C-alpha positions as CSV (number, residue, x, y, z in Angstrom):
1,M,8.8,-73.3,40.1
2,Q,6.6,-73.0,42.9
3,L,9.1,-73.8,45.3
4,N,11.7,-71.5,43.9
5,S,9.0,-68.6,44.0
6,M,8.5,-69.3,47.7
7,W,11.7,-68.4,48.4
8,D,12.0,-65.0,46.3
9,P,11.0,-62.8,49.1
10,Y,13.9,-64.4,51.5
11,R,16.6,-63.8,48.6
12,R,15.0,-60.0,48.7
13,G,15.7,-59.7,52.4
14,E,11.9,-60.3,53.0
15,K,10.3,-63.0,55.3
16,P,9.3,-66.1,53.8
17,S,5.8,-67.1,54.2
18,V,7.0,-70.7,55.6
19,R,8.4,-71.5,59.0
20,V,12.5,-71.9,58.6
21,V,14.9,-73.2,60.7
22,Q,18.2,-72.4,59.4
23,N,21.0,-74.4,59.1
24,G,23.7,-74.4,62.2
25,V,27.4,-74.2,62.7
26,N,29.2,-76.2,64.9
27,T,30.6,-73.5,67.6
28,E,32.8,-76.1,69.3
29,V,34.5,-76.8,66.0
30,F,34.4,-73.1,64.5
31,R,36.2,-70.9,67.0
32,R,39.3,-68.4,67.1
33,V,42.7,-69.8,67.1
34,E,45.4,-68.2,69.0
35,P,48.1,-66.6,66.4
36,S,51.0,-68.9,67.7
37,T,48.6,-72.3,68.1
38,T,48.8,-74.9,65.8
39,Y,45.4,-75.9,64.2
40,K,44.4,-79.2,64.4
41,A,41.2,-80.9,62.6
42,P,38.9,-81.8,65.9
43,N,38.5,-85.8,66.1
44,T,35.0,-87.2,66.2
45,K,33.6,-90.7,67.2
46,Y,33.7,-91.2,63.2
47,Q,37.1,-89.6,62.6
48,E,40.4,-90.5,64.0
49,A,43.4,-88.5,63.5
50,I,45.4,-90.6,60.4
51,P,48.6,-89.7,58.9
52,I,47.9,-88.2,55.5
53,A,49.6,-87.8,51.9
54,I,51.5,-84.4,51.3
55,G,52.9,-84.6,47.9
56,S,54.7,-88.1,47.8
57,K,55.4,-88.4,51.6
58,I,53.1,-89.7,54.4
59,V,53.3,-87.2,57.2
60,D,51.7,-87.7,60.6
61,P,49.5,-85.1,62.1
62,G,51.4,-84.7,65.2
63,D,55.0,-84.2,63.4
64,S,56.4,-81.3,64.9
65,S,58.4,-80.2,61.7
66,L,55.0,-79.4,60.0
67,E,55.2,-76.2,62.1
68,N,57.0,-73.2,61.2
69,G,57.1,-73.8,57.2
70,G,59.2,-77.2,57.9
71,F,56.9,-79.5,55.8
72,G,59.2,-82.2,55.4
73,I,58.9,-82.0,51.5
74,D,60.5,-80.0,49.0
75,D,59.9,-76.6,48.3
76,G,58.2,-77.4,45.2
77,K,56.0,-79.7,46.5
78,K,54.4,-77.6,49.3
79,N,50.5,-77.8,49.2
80,T,48.5,-75.2,50.9
81,E,45.4,-77.2,50.7
82,E,46.8,-79.9,52.3
83,I,49.1,-78.3,55.0
84,A,47.1,-75.6,56.4
85,Q,45.3,-77.3,58.7
86,F,48.7,-78.2,60.6
87,L,49.6,-74.8,60.7
88,S,49.3,-71.9,63.4
89,P,47.8,-68.7,61.8
90,D,51.1,-67.2,62.0
91,S,52.7,-69.8,60.3
92,L,50.1,-70.1,57.6
93,K,50.6,-66.1,56.8
94,V,54.2,-67.0,56.6
95,H,53.3,-69.7,54.0
96,L,51.2,-67.7,52.0
97,G,53.8,-64.6,52.0
98,I,51.8,-62.3,54.2
99,P,53.7,-60.0,55.9
100,E,53.7,-59.9,59.7
101,G,51.4,-57.0,61.0
102,V,49.3,-57.0,57.9
103,K,45.4,-56.8,58.1
104,V,43.4,-59.7,56.1
105,I,40.1,-59.2,54.6
106,G,38.9,-62.5,53.1
107,K,35.6,-64.4,51.9
108,V,35.1,-68.0,51.3
109,A,32.9,-68.4,48.3
110,V,31.9,-70.4,45.0
111,F,33.3,-68.1,42.3
112,R,29.7,-67.2,40.7
113,S,28.4,-64.2,39.2
114,Q,26.1,-63.5,42.0
115,K,28.8,-62.9,44.5
116,R,30.3,-60.0,42.2
117,L,33.9,-61.0,42.8
118,W,35.4,-58.7,40.5
119,L,33.5,-56.0,41.9
120,W,35.1,-57.4,45.3
121,V,38.4,-57.1,43.8
122,E,38.0,-53.6,42.8
123,L,36.6,-52.7,46.4
124,A,40.0,-54.2,47.5
125,L,42.1,-52.2,45.4
126,R,40.4,-48.7,46.6
127,I,41.4,-49.9,50.0
128,I,44.9,-50.8,49.1
129,N,45.4,-47.3,47.5
130,K,44.3,-45.8,51.1
131,R,46.1,-48.7,53.1
132,N,49.1,-50.5,51.8
133,D,49.1,-52.8,54.7
134,V,46.2,-54.7,54.1
135,H,45.9,-58.3,51.9
136,F,43.3,-60.0,50.6
137,L,42.3,-63.8,51.1
138,L,39.8,-65.4,48.8
139,V,38.9,-69.1,49.4
140,G,36.7,-71.0,46.8
141,D,37.0,-71.7,43.0
142,G,34.7,-71.6,40.4
143,E,34.0,-70.0,36.6
144,W,35.0,-66.5,37.5
145,R,38.4,-67.7,38.9
146,A,40.5,-67.1,35.2
147,R,39.1,-63.7,35.1
148,L,39.8,-62.8,38.6
149,E,43.6,-63.7,38.5
150,K,43.8,-61.5,35.0
151,Q,42.2,-58.7,36.7
152,I,44.4,-59.0,39.9
153,E,47.5,-59.8,37.6
154,E,46.6,-56.4,35.4
155,S,46.2,-54.3,38.7
156,G,49.7,-54.3,39.3
157,K,48.8,-55.0,43.2
158,A,49.1,-59.2,43.0
159,Q,51.3,-59.3,46.1
160,H,48.0,-58.1,48.0
161,F,45.8,-60.9,46.8
162,H,46.0,-65.0,47.8
163,L,43.7,-66.8,45.9
164,V,44.2,-70.6,47.8
165,G,41.8,-72.5,45.9
166,V,38.6,-74.8,47.8
167,Q,39.9,-76.0,51.1
168,K,38.5,-79.2,53.0
169,E,39.5,-76.9,56.3
170,V,38.6,-73.7,56.0
171,I,39.1,-73.0,59.8
172,P,42.5,-72.1,59.4
173,Y,41.9,-69.4,56.9
174,L,38.8,-67.8,58.6
175,N,41.4,-67.5,61.9
176,L,43.7,-65.1,59.0
177,M,40.6,-62.9,58.7
178,D,40.3,-59.5,60.3
179,I,37.1,-59.0,58.2
180,Y,34.7,-60.8,56.4
181,L,33.6,-59.1,53.2
182,S,30.7,-60.1,51.3
183,S,29.8,-58.2,47.7
184,S,27.0,-60.4,46.9
185,E,23.7,-59.1,45.0
186,F,21.5,-61.8,46.4
187,E,22.1,-64.4,48.8
188,G,20.3,-67.0,50.9
189,L,21.9,-67.3,54.2
190,P,25.6,-67.3,53.6
191,I,27.1,-70.3,56.1
192,A,30.7,-69.3,55.5
193,M,29.7,-66.0,56.9
194,L,28.4,-68.0,59.9
195,E,31.7,-69.9,60.1
196,A,33.5,-66.5,59.8
197,M,31.4,-65.0,62.6
198,A,32.0,-68.1,64.8
199,C,35.8,-67.8,64.6
200,E,35.3,-64.1,66.0
201,V,35.8,-62.3,62.4
202,P,33.6,-59.1,61.8
203,V,31.3,-58.7,58.8
204,V,31.4,-56.1,56.1
205,A,28.5,-57.0,53.6
206,T,25.8,-55.9,51.1
207,R,22.0,-56.3,52.8
208,A,21.4,-59.3,50.8
209,G,19.1,-61.9,51.5
210,G,19.5,-63.4,55.0
211,I,22.4,-61.3,55.7
212,G,20.3,-58.7,57.4
213,E,18.9,-61.5,59.4
214,V,22.1,-62.2,61.1
215,I,24.0,-59.1,61.0
216,Q,22.6,-56.1,63.2
217,H,24.4,-53.1,61.7
218,G,26.9,-51.6,63.9
219,V,27.1,-54.5,66.1
220,Q,28.5,-57.5,64.7
221,G,29.7,-55.5,61.8
222,F,28.4,-53.2,59.0
223,L,25.7,-53.5,56.4
224,S,25.6,-51.5,53.1
225,G,23.1,-51.1,50.1
226,I,23.5,-53.5,47.5
227,D,25.4,-51.3,45.1
228,D,27.0,-48.7,47.6
229,W,30.6,-49.7,47.2
230,E,32.0,-46.1,48.9
231,E,29.9,-47.1,52.2
232,L,31.6,-50.9,52.0
233,E,35.0,-49.4,51.7
234,G,34.3,-46.7,54.2
235,Y,33.0,-49.4,56.9
236,C,36.2,-51.5,55.8
237,L,38.5,-48.8,57.0
238,Q,36.7,-47.9,60.0
239,L,37.2,-51.7,61.1
240,L,40.8,-51.6,60.2
241,E,41.7,-48.4,62.0
242,D,39.6,-48.8,65.2
243,D,40.9,-52.0,67.3
244,E,38.5,-51.3,70.0
245,L,35.6,-51.4,67.6
246,H,37.1,-54.2,66.1
247,I,37.4,-56.4,69.1
248,K,34.0,-55.5,70.2
249,M,32.4,-56.7,66.8
250,A,34.4,-59.6,66.8
251,K,32.9,-60.8,70.1
252,A,29.7,-59.9,69.3
253,A,29.8,-61.8,66.0
254,R,30.5,-65.1,67.8
255,E,28.1,-64.6,70.5
256,Q,25.3,-64.1,67.9
257,V,25.9,-67.3,66.3
258,E,26.4,-69.1,69.4
259,K,22.7,-67.8,70.4
260,Y,20.9,-68.0,67.2
261,F,22.8,-70.1,64.7
262,S,24.5,-72.8,66.5
263,M,24.2,-76.3,65.9
264,K,22.8,-76.9,69.0
265,R,19.8,-74.3,68.5
266,M,19.0,-75.7,65.0
267,V,18.5,-79.4,66.4
268,A,16.4,-77.8,69.2
269,D,14.2,-75.9,66.6
270,L,13.8,-78.9,64.5
271,E,13.1,-81.0,67.4
272,R,10.4,-78.8,68.7
273,I,8.5,-78.5,65.1
274,Y,8.5,-82.3,64.6
275,L,7.0,-82.6,68.3
276,E,4.4,-79.7,67.3
277,V,3.6,-81.6,64.1
278,I,3.2,-85.0,66.0
279,N,1.1,-83.5,68.8
280,K,-1.3,-81.6,66.4
281,N,-1.4,-84.6,63.8
282,F,-1.7,-87.4,66.3
283,K,-5.5,-88.7,67.1
284,P,-5.6,-91.8,69.6
285,E,-7.9,-94.6,68.3
286,K,-11.0,-95.1,70.5
287,G,-10.4,-97.0,73.5
288,I,-7.0,-96.2,74.0
């Protein structure tokens, strides 16, 4: 209970009373991919590129038939979760049914009440009423999914929404997004938002929890009051309409993550704190 209460100020957007080292994003992995470039999951010393199962067929990641929708399996067996990592952003758009030239607003989240995704969908519908050339992408799953699907179906605008479930590789989906939209009531520090920023996606979000520590209003994106839906809508429309501003904020978003929230920065901060603690508490024995 004491540990939970310690974090209460942070959830309200205030500074905690303890030193905090934020989680870092591997900015060498999370980055923008050119629309026509096939995304391939990076290899590490612990992971080699190996064939995987798609439907009932074993597919090699280097198989050229994966590009442009030719996945080597029957249409009925196409699995977005498994094939997305082998598609270029343009091809993934085709696979999801997103028309060419359409803008995409998205979010990666566990479908919990704090995310207020039913209000996110309502906001999306308001934007669609003003601009018919926008689609909305939700990556994730959770207890609210059935309600969201019903809400979307009853809206008559289901063709504008894409709920793709939980994904092992979110980078291909982040690369589809033009705006990362967060409607949370309270937050810690959303790692998915940092990953989106590393992929050069500007953010429109409520000023919840640690979001305000990352986003400078008007620089890497826009921030609104927790319940100011008109403001959120206006900021989304502004970014959709102003290409020059969008490019500027997209670059600033990645620069912010590289400078303050990269894995390299996190490791350096932790190392410094450990050394400070060791030096402070180390007492050499007499005679040494």
